[in-house]
N, C-alpha and C positions, 0 to 999 in steps of 0.2 A: 541885325534884326532879332527881336525877342522871340522866344518859343511861341508865345501866344499870337504874335503877328503872323508867324509862319503857319500856325494851325488854322488861322482864318482863311488863308489862301490855298491850302491843300484840299484836294477833292478826290475822294475815293468813291466809286460807284458800286452799289450792291447789284445793279442790273447788268453790269458788264461781265462777259465771260473771260475777259483778260484777267490773269491772276493779280491779286491785290498787291503783291510785292512789286510787280511790274508797274502797276498804276502808281505806286509810291515812288518808284524810280523816276517815272515820267513826270510826276508832280514836282519833284526836286529839280529836275533838269529844266522844266518850264519856269520854275522860280528863278533859276540862274539866268535863263535867256530873257525873261521879262524884267530883270533887274530889281526884283523885290528880295532876292537873295544875293548878297555880295560876298566877295572873298573875305574869309575870316568870320563870317556870321555863324553864331552857334545854333545848332539844330536841336530839336527836342530830344530828350533821352528816349531810349527804347521803351521804357515803362510809360513815360508820359504820352508818347505818340500812340502806343497800344491802347491806352485808356481813352484818349481823345477820339481816336478813329474807330474804336470798338473792333479792333482786329487783334490777332494774337501777337505775342512778343516775337514768336518765330518768324512771322510775316514781316514785321518791321526789321528784325535782324537780317533777314535774307535780302531785303531791299537795300539796307545800308551796306551790306557786304558787297553787293553788285556795284553800288555807287563808289565804294572804296576801291574796288578792283579797277574801275575806269578812271580813277584819280580825281573824281569830281569832289568827293569829300574825304576827310581824313579824321583821325581821332588821336587824342593824347590823354594819358592818365590825368585825372583831375579836371580836365577841360571838357571832355566828352567829344561829341561829333561836331565838326565844323566844315564850312565850305572851303575847299582847298584851291580850286581854280574856277574861273568864270569864262574861259575861252572855249565855250561849247557852241558848236555850229547849230544854227536854228534848224529844227526838224519840222516837217509837215505833220500836223495832227489829223489822223484819219479814223473815222468810225466806220467799221465794216459790219453789216447786218446780214447774217446767214439765215436762210429759212429753216435749215436743219444741219446737223452734223452728219457727214457721210464721208466715205472714202473719196468721192469725187470733189466734194467741197474742200476737203483737206488738200487735194492736189492744187486747186485754185488758190487757196490761202497760202500754201507754201511757196508757190511760184510768185504770187503777188508780193509776199514779204521778201523773198530772195531778190527780186528785181528792184525793189525800192531800197534795199540795203539799209544803210545808216541814215538815209535821207528822211525817214518818217518813223513816227511812233503810231502804232495801230491799236485801237481798242476794239475788241471783238464782242458782238452781241448776237444771240441766237433767239429767234422768235417762234420757232416750231411751226412755221407756215400758218400762224394764227394772226390775222390782220389786227385783231383787237390788242393782242400782245405787242405787236409792232407799234401801234399807236401809243400804248403806255410807255414803251421804251423811248420813243421820240419825245414825248411830253416830259419825261423824267431825266433827260440828258442834263448833266450838271456842269457841262462846259461846252465851249464853242470849238468846232473843228474846221480845219481847212477844206476837207472833203468828206462827203458822206456816200458810202458805196453800199448798194442794196441789191440783194437777190430777191426780186418781187414775185415769189411763188406762194400762193395761198390756197388752202383747202376750201374755204368759203369766203364770201364777201369780196370777191374780185372787183365788183363794181365800185367798192369803196377805195380802191387803191389810189386813184388820182387825188382824192381828198386827203388821204393819210400822208401820201408822199409830199403833198403841198406844204406840210409842216416843216419841210426842209427847204433851204434856199436853193432855187433852181440852178444858179450858177455854180453851186458846190456839189450838186447831186450827180451820181453816176449809177446807172442800172447795169446789172450783170445778168446774163442769161436770156433776157427778152425785153422787148419794148412793152410799154404799157399805153394802151389807147387812152387819150386824154392828157398825156404828159407831153410837154413841148418837145419838138424836134431838136431844140437847142441843148437838151440834156444829153450828156455823154452816155454812151451805151456800148457795151461789148456783148453781142447777142448771138443766139443760135436761131437759125431759120428752120424751125421744127418741121413744118410741113414739107418744105423742099428737101431737107436733110434726109428724112426717112424714105421719101420717095426715091431719091437718087441712090441712096445706100442700098435699098432693096433691088434696084435695077441691076446692081453689080452682082447680085446673087440670083439672077434670073434663071440661069441654067440649073443649078442645084435645086432651086425652089420648084421647078417644073416637075420634079419627081413626087411631089406631095399632092394629095387630093384636097387638102384644106390648109389655110393659113389662119392661125389664131393670134390676135394681139391681146396680150394679158394687160389690161389697163385697170388697175385696182379702183374699186368704187371709193368715192370720197377722198381721192388722192389730190396732191398738188401738181401733178404732171400736166403740162400744157395740152389743151384739147387739140391744138394744131397737129400733134402727133397722130391723132386719130384721122384727121382730114387727109394727111399725107399717106397714111396706110390705106384708107379707102380708095384714094385716087390711084395708087399703084395697083391694087387688086382689080379695080374696075378697068383700068387701062390694059392690063394683061390677062384679064378674064380668069382670075383666081377665085375660087370659092373662099369665103372669108367670114370670120365671126369675131366680134369684140367680146372678151371675157372679163367680167367685172370681179368675180370671186372664184379664183382658181381652185380653192378648197372644194367647191361643189362641182367642178368640171371634170368629167372623166377623160383620162388620157387614152387616145386611140392610135392605133397603127395608121400610118399614112398622113399624119398631121404634122405641121411645123408650127412651133410656138415662138412668139417674140415676147420676151418678158422685159418689163421696165424695172420692177423692184427686185432687189437681191433675194428677198425672202421667197419670191415666186420662182426664181431660178432653182433654189434649193428644193422647193416643193415639186417642181417638174421632174427634177432628177430623182427624188425619192419615189414618186409615183411610177416613173418609168422603170426603175429598178425592181419595184415590187411586182410589176406586171411582166417583167422579163423582156422589156422592149429595148432594142439596141439603138443608142443615140447615134444619129447620122445615117441610119439605115431604115429602121422602123419608124422613128419619129425624128424630126429636126428641131434644133434649138438655135435661136439667134437672141443674144442678150444685149440689151441697151446699156451702153457705157462700159468702156474698157477698164479692167483692173488687172493687176499683175497675175493674179491666180488663174484667171480665165484662160491664159495661155496653156496651162498645165492640166486643168480639170478634164478628165476623160480624153486625153491627147489634144485638147484644145476646144474651147467654146467659141463659136463665131460671134463677133460683136459688131455693132454699129455704134459709133461713139464720137462725141465732141472732143476736141483737143483741149482738155481742161488746163493743162500747163500753159498753153498759149493764151487762154482766156485770162488767167492771172497776170501773165506777162504783158499782154496788150493793155489791160487796165492800169497797171503800174506805169507803163510807158506814157500813156495819155496824161496821167497825173504829173509825172516828172517833166514832161514837155509843156505842161500847162496849156493844152490845146483842146478845142472843142471837136469831138469826133464820135462817129458811130462806126463800129467795126464788126463785121461778121466773122465768127470763128469757124475755122475749117471743121469738117465732119468726115469721118473715115469709116470704111468697111474693112473688117479683118476676117478674111475667109479662113475657116478652120474645119476640122472633120465633123463637128456636130451637125452640119447640114449636108 
């Protein structure tokens, strides 16, 4: 195959969060699998491909080095780069759409990638909880995928979600985190049961919570957190007769002795700690803190911050297993309470 023919078949996306050298590696491997690259075919030079794709020489060189390391291509003086072997197993092509980058999404992503192993190549897209951005990403996809995996969390325009997600083939779509009303039950889903999860998790903290006069759920205004969390919180407080308040802007909220705070955002946890220290309030005695979503550091902050959390590692693993087994499935992810001295 000539360099010009190869160039016509290669596709690099500016919209993808996947590094471009990885996209280049995947494009060459796809060419081998789809038989438009054959053993002995000459590949474009680093300079030629850099100019054609409008990417840096370092990016092309890094991609070629990885392909050489795997033995798929080789090079000889005077001949340049060429396809060395074509016995490359077919991989699933997966597009993964994250609503945002966070420590918890990274756990899901790492678990997902680890479980799939060498069976898949994954292109990562981040749409910042903006449904209009997600629409643009879907409309600008420049290749077909075997599976499309989406975290459907939006700050605004939630009612548009079924229409936007319908841009993807139903039989190839998987939702992570939650169901979307208006989407077929046939769509694969690995989900959290937000209302039930927070209710049952707080029940496990019933005794220490009884020491506080007020429970406050810090639910940031204009956030992408599911409203079902609020429903579960209200249900728990009403069931067990706790005085309770929803806080939309923690910066304007005074921190008082005898209150327990449940934070969703990591920034709000930092602010609660800062305000408490300034007022000389002791965490776990004067005020309580329960933080949504477990992270490694929360075990050590102030002898331990109590958490209620989805098993994000299992979420990624379950999603990968459904794809590997090629089955239609809806799976609820476990949710845990981690009691620590902050309450």
